[in-house]
C-alpha positions in Angstrom: 75.7 92.4 77.8 75.4 89.8 80.6 78.3 87.5 79.6 79.1 85.0 82.3 82.3 85.3 84.2 84.9 82.6 84.0 84.0 79.9 86.7 87.4 80.0 88.2 86.3 80.3 91.8 83.5 77.8 91.6 85.5 75.0 90.1 89.0 75.7 91.2 90.5 73.0 93.4 92.9 74.3 96.0 96.3 72.7 95.8 98.8 72.2 98.6 101.4 74.3 97.0 99.1 77.2 96.4 97.8 77.1 100.0 101.4 77.0 101.4 102.4 79.9 99.2 99.4 82.0 100.5 100.3 81.0 104.0 103.9 82.0 103.4 102.8 85.5 102.3 100.3 85.9 105.2 102.9 84.8 107.7 105.4 87.3 106.3 102.9 90.1 106.7 101.9 89.0 110.2 105.6 88.6 111.2 106.3 92.2 110.0 103.4 93.6 111.9 104.3 91.5 114.9 107.7 93.1 115.1 105.9 96.1 116.5 105.0 94.0 119.5 108.6 93.0 120.0 109.6 96.7 119.8 107.0 97.5 122.5 108.5 94.8 124.8 112.0 96.2 124.1 110.9 99.8 124.7 109.2 98.8 128.0 112.5 97.3 129.2 114.3 100.5 128.4 111.6 102.6 130.1 112.0 100.9 133.4 110.7 98.2 135.6 107.2 99.6 136.1 106.6 99.9 132.4 107.9 96.4 131.8 105.6 95.0 134.5 102.7 96.8 132.9 103.4 95.3 129.5 103.8 91.9 131.0 100.6 92.2 132.9 98.8 93.2 129.7 100.3 90.2 127.9 98.8 87.8 130.5 95.4 88.4 128.9 94.1 85.2 127.1 93.5 87.1 123.9 96.9 88.7 123.8 98.5 85.4 124.7 96.7 83.8 121.8 97.9 86.5 119.5 101.5 86.0 120.7 101.3 82.2 120.1 100.0 82.9 116.6 102.8 85.4 116.0 105.4 82.9 117.1 104.0 80.3 114.7 104.0 82.8 111.9 107.7 83.7 112.6 108.7 80.1 112.7 106.8 79.2 109.6 108.0 82.2 107.7 111.6 81.4 108.4 111.3 77.7 107.4 109.3 78.6 104.3 111.8 81.2 103.4 114.6 78.7 103.5 112.5 76.5 101.2 112.1 79.4 98.8 115.8 80.1 98.9 116.5 76.5 98.0 114.1 76.9 95.1 116.1 79.9 93.9 119.1 77.6 93.6 117.1 75.0 91.7 116.6 72.4 94.5 113.2 70.9 95.4 111.3 72.2 92.4 109.7 68.8 91.8 106.0 68.8 92.7 106.3 65.9 95.2 109.3 67.4 96.8 107.6 70.8 97.0 104.6 69.2 98.8 106.8 67.3 101.2 109.0 70.3 102.1 105.9 72.4 102.5 104.2 70.0 104.9 107.5 69.6 106.7 107.9 73.3 107.1 104.3 73.5 108.5 104.8 70.6 110.9 108.2 71.8 112.2 106.7 75.3 112.7 103.9 73.8 114.9 106.5 71.8 116.8 108.8 74.7 117.3 105.9 76.9 118.5 104.8 74.3 121.0 108.4 73.8 122.3 109.0 77.6 122.4 106.0 78.2 124.7 106.7 75.2 126.8 110.2 76.5 127.4 108.9 80.0 128.0 106.6 78.6 130.8 109.4 76.5 132.2 107.7 73.2 131.5 110.7 71.9 129.5 
């Protein structure tokens, strides 16, 4: 029988809360995978100056630098969004409007923190 599937994907309207929830999950996975990069940096420090300089020279690549900027955004967003989820566990901020506002706030602050982090890292600030 060729019964039609439910048109969930064709008519479903994405909502702010669902997008932020998906972004929270993705940023958590990326942050976990990104911890391997942090471990590589720490190991290179322990293995000596030559190894550390090699890792630093590799990270000067534009692609690698973009990945590192994305990783720092994911870490900042995941921390802020996790605080939001923790407050939900205690019953605060469950109203739909408050959830939207805190979600956009977490996203905005994560962008600002990422920019500030990289400006400080490059000595601009």
